[in-house]
N, C-alpha and C positions, 0 to 999 in steps of 0.2 A: 542387576541395578538399572532401574529405570532413567530416564533423562532428568526428571524431576529430582529423584534422590541423589543422583550425580550433581546436580547443581546446588542441591541443599549441602551435601557433602563439601563442595569446593568452599560455599560460605563459611561452613564452621571451620574448615581448614584455614582459612584466612584469619579467622577469629584468634585460633591456635598460634599462627605467626603473629599476629598483633601482641598476644599475651606474653610471648617469648621475648619480643622485643621491649615489651615494657619490663619485664623480669630483668633482662640483661642490664637496661638502664639502671634500676634499681641497685643491682648487684655492683654496677661500676661506680655508682654513687657510695655504696657502703664501703667497698675497697679503697676509694679514695679517701673516705674519712678515716678508715683503719689506718691507712698509711699516714695521714696527717697526724693522727694521735701517736703513733709510732715516733714520727720525727719530734714531736713535742716530749714525749717521754725520754728521748736521747738525750736532751738537753740537761736533764738532770745528772748532777755531777757524779751520782752513785748508780747511774743507770746500767744495767747489765743486759746484754743480749738474751742470756740463757733465762732472765726472769722474764723479760717481755715476750720471747717467743711463745710459750704456752698460753699466755693470757690473750695472744693475736691469733694462735691456731697456725703459726708458722713455723718454720725451721730456723734455727740460728743463723744459718746462710741467708735466708730471706731477710732477716732483720738487719744483718750486716751489710746487705745491698741496699737496705734504704738508709741505713745512718752508718757509715763506713767507720765514723768514728768509736763504734762499739765493738769492732773487731777484736776478739781476743788475741793474746800473743801468738797463739799457735797458728792463727790464720794470718796475720800481718806479716810474721817473720818471713813466710814463704820457704821454697825449698832451695836447696843451695843451686847455685847456677854452675854450668859447666866451668871447670877450673882450666885457667889458660895454663899453656905449656910454661916452664922454666925459661927466665930471659935467655933470649938467644937461640931457644930451641922451639921450632914450630912442628904440629904434628905431621906425621908423614902421610904425604898425599900419594894416592895410588889410583890409576887409571886401568881397569882391567883390559884385557885383550881376549878376543874369541880363542885364541890358540891355548890359553892358559887353562881352559877348562878339562878337567880331568874326564877320563872316558867312562864316567858313571852318572848315576842319576843326579842332576842338577839340585834337587832336594834332599840329596842322602846326608847330609850333614844334620839333618834334623835327628801336631798337636795332641773346651768348656770348659758358659758359668761358666763370663758371665757367667769358672767357676762357677766353672761353671760352671769352666757355667755351668753348668749346669751348667755349659752351658752349654742343654741344655738348648729356651728358644733363641734364634738369633738377634742379635742386636740391631736396632734400626741402622738403616743405611745412613752413612755419613755424608755431609756434602763435599763435593770436590776441594772446596777451599773453606775455612772457616769463616765465619761471619763476626767474631769476637777475636779478642787477643786470645792465642793460644796459652795454653799452662806451660810453666817451665819443668822440664823433667829433673829429677834430682841427680846428684853425681856423686861419686866415690871422695870422700875428702882426701886431700893431700897429705903425705907423710905418713908417719906412724899410726895416726887415727884412723885412716883409711886402709892401711894394710892391717889392721887389727880384725878388720871385718872377715878376712880370709881365713876362716877357721871353721870349725862345726860346733854346735851347741853341746855342751857338756852333757854327758851322760843321756843323750838322746839318740835313739837309733831305730829304723824300720828293722824288726826283727820277726822271724817265723813264729807263728802261734803255737803253744804246745798245749792246745784244747781243740776240741771239736764244737763247731758252732751249732746251736742247738735252733731246730726248726720251730716256726711259730705256726699254731693253727689258724688258717686264713679262709675268708669267705669273700665272695664278690658279689656287690649288691648294685643293682640297677635302680636309682631312687626316683626315676621317672615312672617306671612300672611296678616297682616294688618287689621285683624278682630277686631272690638271694640264692646262690648257689653255694653248696658246702660239701666239698667232696663230691660223691654221687648223688647227693640230694638236692631238690629244687623246692623252694618255699616261696610262698607270695605273702608280703608283709603289708600291712597298713602302718605307714609311716608318719601319720598325722601331718603335721606342720614341716616335717623334714628338717627339725631342729636337730642338733648333735644328740640332745637328749631323747627326742623320738626314736632317733636311728639306734642309739645303744639299747633303749627298752625293746624295741621290736626286735632287733637281732639276738639279744640273749633270752628272750622269750622263745623264739625260734631254735636257737642252738644253745641250750643251757649248759653245755658240759665246758664251754671255755673258749671263746674266740680271742686272739690276741692280735690279730689285724684284720681290718675291714677294708678291702678294695672298693673304691666307688667307679662304676663303670660307666655310668650316665648319669646325667640329672643336675652334675654341680651344686649340691645343696647349698653350699657356702655362697652361692651367688642369687638365693633366692629373695633378698631385699636389696639387691643391687641398684636399683632406682631411687632408693633412699639416700644413698651415698655419692659424693662425689666422684670417687675412686672405688674400684673393685677391691683393692687392699683394705679400704675401711669395712666394706660389706663383709671381707672374709674375717678380719678380725673381730667383728662384732658376733659373728656366727660361732667362732671358736670361744669365744669369752663368755657366751650367753651362759646363764644359769643351768647346771645339768644337776639337779639334785640326786644325791646317791653317788655322785661323781665328783671328782675334782680334778685340776690340772695335774698331770704326771710329773713328779719331782726326780723322777729316775731311779735305777736299782744300782747299788755298789758304784761301780766306776761307769756306769752309763752315762755319756755327757749329752745324749740325744734327748734330753728331758724338756718338757714344756711344749708349747705349740709353735708351730713354725708358719708364719704368716707369708703367704705368696698367692698373687693374684689368682693363679690358675691351678697351681698343684700345692696347695697347704697341706699341713701334716698337724693333725689334732691328736693330742697324747692325754690320755685319760687314766685316772686311777680309781679303783672302789674308795669309797669313805673310810672303809675298814683296812685298805692297803693291801688287800690280798690277791687283786685281780688288776693288770694292767692291760690297755688295749689302745691301739692307734687307728685313726681313720685317715685313709691316704687316697690319692688319684691313680689311677692305672695310667693316667696320661703322663707320668712320670717316666714311664718304660715305652710307650708307642702311642702312635695316633690311631684312632679308631673310626671305623665307618658304619656306624650302627651295629656292631658286634654285639651279641648277646652274652650276658654272663658265663653261659656254659663254654663258649667258644674260647673266652679269655681264660677260664680255669684251664683248658685243654692246652693253651698256648703255654701256661706257666708249666704245667706238668711236663710238655713237650721240650721246654726250656731246661728244665731241672734233668731231666733224662739226659739231654745232649751234653750238659756240663759234667754230669757224672761220669762220662766217658773219659774225661781228661782230668778230673779232680774227684777222688772216691769220696771225700768229705764235703762236697759243695752243698751250700745250701743258699737258697734265695734269701737274702735279706730285705729290708723294707723299699729301698731304692736301689736304682741301677748303680749309682755312685758307691754306696756302701757295699753291695754286692761285689763290684770289680775290685775294690781296694782289698776286700777279704780275700777273695780268690787269688789277688797279687802277693798277699803276704805269704800264701801256701806254695809259692814258687821261689821266695826266698832261699839261695842255696844253702844247704846244710854242711857243705864242706867248702874249702877254698877262702880266698882272700875275705869275702863278705859274710862268711859263715856267722859272725856275729851282729850281722845286719848293716844297713846302709845308713851312714851317720846323716843326721839332718844339719842344714847350713846354719849358720850364725843368724840371728834375727835380723841383723842388718842388711844381710845379702838377701834375705827372703822379702825384706819390705822393698829393697830397691828392685827385684825382680817382680813384684807385685805393681808396682808404679809404673814400670817401664817395658812390660813385656806383655802386649795385648793378645786377645785370641783370634777368633775369625776375623777375615776381611769382609766387611759390608758396606758398599760403596755404589751410590747411583750416579751415573754419568748423564747429565742433561745438555740439552742444546745450548750453547752451539759444538760441545764437544762430541755430539751426536747428531744425526739429521732430525729436525721437526717430524718428519714422517719417515719412520723405519721400513724400509722395504719388507723385513721379515723380524720375527722376534724367536730365537732358537735358545732353549735351555739345555746346557751340559751340566751333570751334577756328577762329582767325583764318587765313585762307588766306595762305600766304607774307607773314606779318604784317611782317616788318622791312623788306620792299623798299617798304612803304607810307610809310616813314619817313626816306627817304635824299635826299628832295627839297632840303633845306635844314639845312647843317650850319655849325659855328663855323669862320671863317677869320680870319687877322689876328692882330695882337698883343691880346691880351685886355687888358681895363681893370678895375681894381679898383672896385667899387660899395660904398662903406662906407656903414653906416646913415644917417649924417649928409647923405652925397652923395644917398641915395635920398630922403630926406625933402625935401631942398630942390627936387626935381623937381616940376612940374605933373604933376597926374593923367594926362593924356595919354601924357607922357614915360615915367611909371612903368609904365603899361599895355604900351606898345610895348616897353619893357625885358623885362617879364615875359614877353612873347609871343615876344621874339626868342631868340637863342642864349645862353642864361646857366645858370649853377649858382649855387644860392642857399643860403646859410645863414638859416634862418628859425626863428622860435619861433612854434609852432603851437597853437591853442586849437580843440578840437572843440566846435560848437555845444551848448548846454544840451539843445536839441530834437532833436539828431541821433538817427535810427534805423536807419541803413544802415551800409555798409561803410567801412572806413577808405580815406582817400585818399591820404595821405602815408607814405612808408616811415620808419619809426624804427629805430635801432639796437637789435637784440636781442644778447643773449650770443652769443659765438663770432665766428670770422672770417667776415667779410662777411655776417653774417645780419642779417635785417631782419623786422620786423613792422608792422603797419598799426592803430594805434590807432583805436578807434571809440566807445569809452565818452564819453557826453556829458560836457563840462566838463573833459576831460582835456588837459594842457599838456605840450608837449615841444619839445626843440630837435633840429633834423635839418640834413640837406642834401638838396636835390631839384633836378630840372631844372625848366626855365621851362615846359615843357608840364605836368607835374603841378602847379607852383604856380599856373599859370593855371586849371587844371581846379578846384582846389580853391576858387579864387576865384569861379568863374562856373558852379559846378555847379548843375543843375537841382533839387536838393532843397533845399539850404539853404547858402549861402555859409559858407566858414569864415574865421576871423580869422588873418591872416597877418602877421608882423612881421619885417620884413627887418632881418638882423643884419649880414650882409656879402654879397658876391657877386662873380662873375667874368662880365664881359660881352664877348661877341665880336661882329664883325661876322658877317651872313648870307651865306653863299656857297654854291656847289653843287659841292664837290669830288668828291661820290659820285655825283653825278646821272648823268653818261654811263655809268658803270661799272654803276650799278643798273639804268638803263634796258635796257643791251645784255643783262644777266642775265634781267631779266623778259622779253624778247622772245625769249630762248632758252628760258625756261621755258614759255611760251605755247605756243611751237613743238613742244617735246616732249611737252607735255600733249595737243596735238591729234593727235599722232602715236599716242600711247597710245590715245586714244579711238578714233581712226578705222581704225588699223592691222588688217587682217584676219587676220594671222598672229599665234596668241596668244603665242608667244615672242617675237617683235619687238615686240608690244605691252607685254608685261612689261619687257622690256629698256628701251623709251621711257620708261614709267612710272618705273622706278629711275634713269633717266638725269635725268629732271624733278625727282626727290626729291635727286639729285647737286647741280643748279643751287642748289636751296634751301640745301643743306649749304655751297656755295661763298660765297653770299652771307652767311648766318648766321655761318659761323666766319671768314670773311674780315673782317667787321665785329668779331667777338671779337679777332681778331689785332690790331686797331688799338689795343685796350684795352692791352696790352703789360703782362701782370702782372710784378711782379719775378721775375726768374729763380730757379728751384731746381735744384740741381745735386745729381744723385744719385751716391752711389759706395758703395764696399764697404771694408772693413778686416778683416783675419783676426782671430778671436777672442784669439789670442794676442798680438796688437799693439793691444789695444783703448784703451790710453793715445794711440794717433795718431788716434784719431777727432777729426774738428775740433770745437774747443770749443763752436761755435755750432750745430753739427749736431743735427738730430732723428733719433731712432733710429727707422726704420719696419719693420725686420724684422731677424731674425737666426736662425741654425741654429747646429748644432755646429762649423761652420768660419768662417762670416762674419758679421759685422754690417753690415747694409744701412742707409745713413743718408742724408738730404738735408739741405741746407744753403742759406739765402737767399743770392744774390748781387747783391741789389738790381737796378737798372734798368741795362740795357744801353744802348750807344749805338746804338740801333735807330733808322735814318733813318724807318722807317714807323711811329714810335710815335705815335698820334695817340689817347689816351684821350677826348678832347673830344667826337670824333666818336661814338664808341661810347657815350659816356654819354648824349649826346643823342637818339641812336636808341632806345635802352633807355627812356628817361624817356618819349618820345613812345609807345611801345608799351604802356607801363604805363598812361599816360593812356587810351589808346584802349580798353583793357579796361574802362574806366569810362564813358567817352561818345565815340562817334564819329558824325559826321554822314554822311548819304548824301545828298548834294546833289540827285541826280536824283529820289529819292523825296520829298526834303524830310522826312526822318525820321531818327531817331537810333537808335544800338544800344549795348549795352554795360551793365555791371553797374547803373549808376545809373538805367537805364529798365527795371529790374525791381521787382517787391514787395520790400519790405523783409523780409528773413528768408528770401528765396528763393535767395541764393546761396550754395551749399555750398563751392565751392572756386575758386581761381585756380590756373593751371598753366602758367606762361610765356606761351603764345598761347592758352590755353584757358579757358573759363567753364563751370563746373558748377552747373546751376540746378535748381530744382524744379519750373519751369514752362517749357513751350515757349513760343518767341518767333516772331513773324512778323517776323523782319528780312530784309532784302532780301539776296541772294547772287547775283552775276554772274559767280563765278569770276574775281574781280579781287583784287589783293593787298589784304589787310586785311579783305576780306569774312568776315563769322561764317557758318561752314559747319556744319550738323546732322551730328556726327560718331556720336552715340550716343543712344539713348533706352530707359530702363527704366520700366516702369509699376509701381506700388507696391502697397501700402505697402513701404518698403524702409528697413531700420534705417541711421540715418545713419552714414556711416564716421567712424571716430575717429583712424585712421591711414593714413599714406600707403599701406601695402600694401592695406588695405580698399577705399580710394578707386580704386587702379589695378586691383583685380580687378573692381570695378564698372564701371569704363570699358570694361574688355575685354568684359565681359557685355554691356552696353549697345551696343557697336560690332556685336558679332555679331547682337543682336537687332534692330537696325537694317536689317542687311545681308541677313538671312533673308528669302527671299520669303514672302509672307502665305500662310497655309496655307488650304486649301480648306475650307469649312463642311462 
C-alpha cells in the first residue's frame, strides 16, 4: 500500500466511523420509541407481558423491567427468604481453628454447564462485588412442608442398562475445504452455500450407505450469515431451521428424548429425518469434544478411533455417543453395581431438593480481581491450571436418603459430630462473617445479580447468607490465614459413598494411557490424535458430571410472525427475522433416572475449595490461592489460578496437580475485563512454550 492509498483508506474509515455513529443514534432513538410504546401499552388494564414481549422482540423479563406492574405472580412472589431460628434459638456460630483440620486433603469432602455445563465453556468472570442488588437464594420451608422434601422420587432410579449401546456410522467433514473422511476413505465435496440441505445432499451423495452422524471439524457453517444477526444464537437458529427439501426436523425414535435441534452459539446440534421417516442423521460440532488447532479430518477420525480403543480396555461394550456428556453418562451406568445395596439402582432425589440444588449450587469459580485489589501494574502474570481437576474429587459422593439438619439440631451436637458433618457430604445454608483482619481472597460464594451468578465477598466485617458445600465450609473454618465465622442455618446431609469411584478410576486410567501414547508416539499425526483423545476423556468426565446436575429443561421452538399470538405465554423470545419468531420456554425437571445434582454439587464444591488450598501428602506441602501472598491473585477461572508470582508447587501429572501453563514478565497493566485476561493468557502460554532465544 502506497501513501496515497493509505490516506484514501483513512478517509474511508472515517466515513464508516461516522456511519456507525449515525446508525447508533438511529438505533437509540428506535429503542427509546419502543420503550415508550411498551410503557403506554402497560397502562391498559388487560395488558400482559407475555403478549407484549413477542411484539417488541424482547423477553418477558425485559418487559417487566420496563413496566414492573406487568410482572406475573411467579416473578413478584420471589423466593423464600432464609427462615429465622425459632424464638429464643439462634443458629450455632462456629469459628474454625487450624488444629481442627483432619490430616487429609482439605477438598476431600467433595465437580459443568453451565451444565454444564457443559459446562463445558467457562462462564464470564464475575465482579468482586455486585453492582446491583443480589438475588435471594431459596430456603427449605419450616416444619412438615420442608421435611417432606427429604425423600426420593417414586419409582425413579439410575439402573444398570440391560442392552448393548449401538454405534452409529460417523463421518468427519471440514466445511472450509470440503474434505470428508469416512472410515479409511477421503472425499472432497462441493458444499454449495454450506446450508444444512447442501451438507446433507453432498454427504449422502458421497456415502450413500447411510450416515447417522456428521461431525463438523472446521468451518462452523451455522455462522455463515452471522453478520446479518445481532447474536450468534440467531444465526445458528436460522441455519438449523432453514428449509431442507427431502428432510424434516427429527422427532425422535421410541423413547429417544434427544429429538429436535439444539440451538447453541458455538456447538449446536441439528437433527434431521428423511421425509419418508426411514433415515435419521445429526450434524454436530467436534468442538464438543476438544479444541482444535487446524487439525484435519483424518487426524480427528484417528483420535476417535484411539479413544474408542482405549475405553474398550475398561468397558467391553463402550460406544462413543454423540456428545461427551451422553458418552460419560452411558459409561457410568455400566458401572452401577450388580450386587449389594444399590444393585436396584441409585434413587433420584425429590424434585424439590433437585430444584434447591439447582438454584444454590454453582459450578466453577470465575472471578477477576481488579485494582486496587491487585497492583495497577503487575510484576508478572503466571497461570497455573489444575490437571484433569474434577477427577480429583470423585472418590466420595452423597448416597442414601438425605437428612435435614436444622440450626437447632446442629447446635445440639457435640463439636466432634459437628466437624464430622461439615467434613462429610452435605450442602449447608450458612450466615458468614468475614474476619475484621482479613486481607486475602473471598472463600465462599454469595449470590450476585443474574441467573446462577456468584461473587466472593472478601471485605473485612462483611456478613452474608448463602449456601455452600461441605468442602468450602470446612475450608472457611480451617483455612491457614484466619478462620471465618460460620453460622449454620439449615443443611442437607447424606451418607458418604462411592457411586462414581469406579467410573472415574477407569476414565483416569484411560486418560493416563492416552497421555502416554501422545508423549511416546513417534508418528506426529498419531501423537496429535492421542493428545486429542486424552482431551476427549477429560470432556467425558467433565460433562458427564455436568449431566448429573440436570438443569431444568428448555424447549426451543419457532412461530410464524403472522401467528405471534401463538407464542407460548411463558416463552422467552431469543431471536426473530421477517418470517419467524424463535423462542425458548422452561419445561421444569424431567423424570430423568440419572438426575443426581447432589453428586455434581459436591464435586464442584470440592474443586472450588482446592483452588484455595490443597495438600500434597508426599511432599507434605500445600498449594492454592491461600498459600500465596495477599494481593497476588489476579483471577480464578474454573480450574485455573492467575498470579503475580511463580510458585514452587509440586506437579506429578496427577489429577488435581497445579501445572504451569503460562508466564509473562512485567510490568503488565492489570486486566480489567475477561477479554483482556484471555488475551494475556494466550500471550503467556505462547511465551512459556517458545524456546529460549540464544544470546
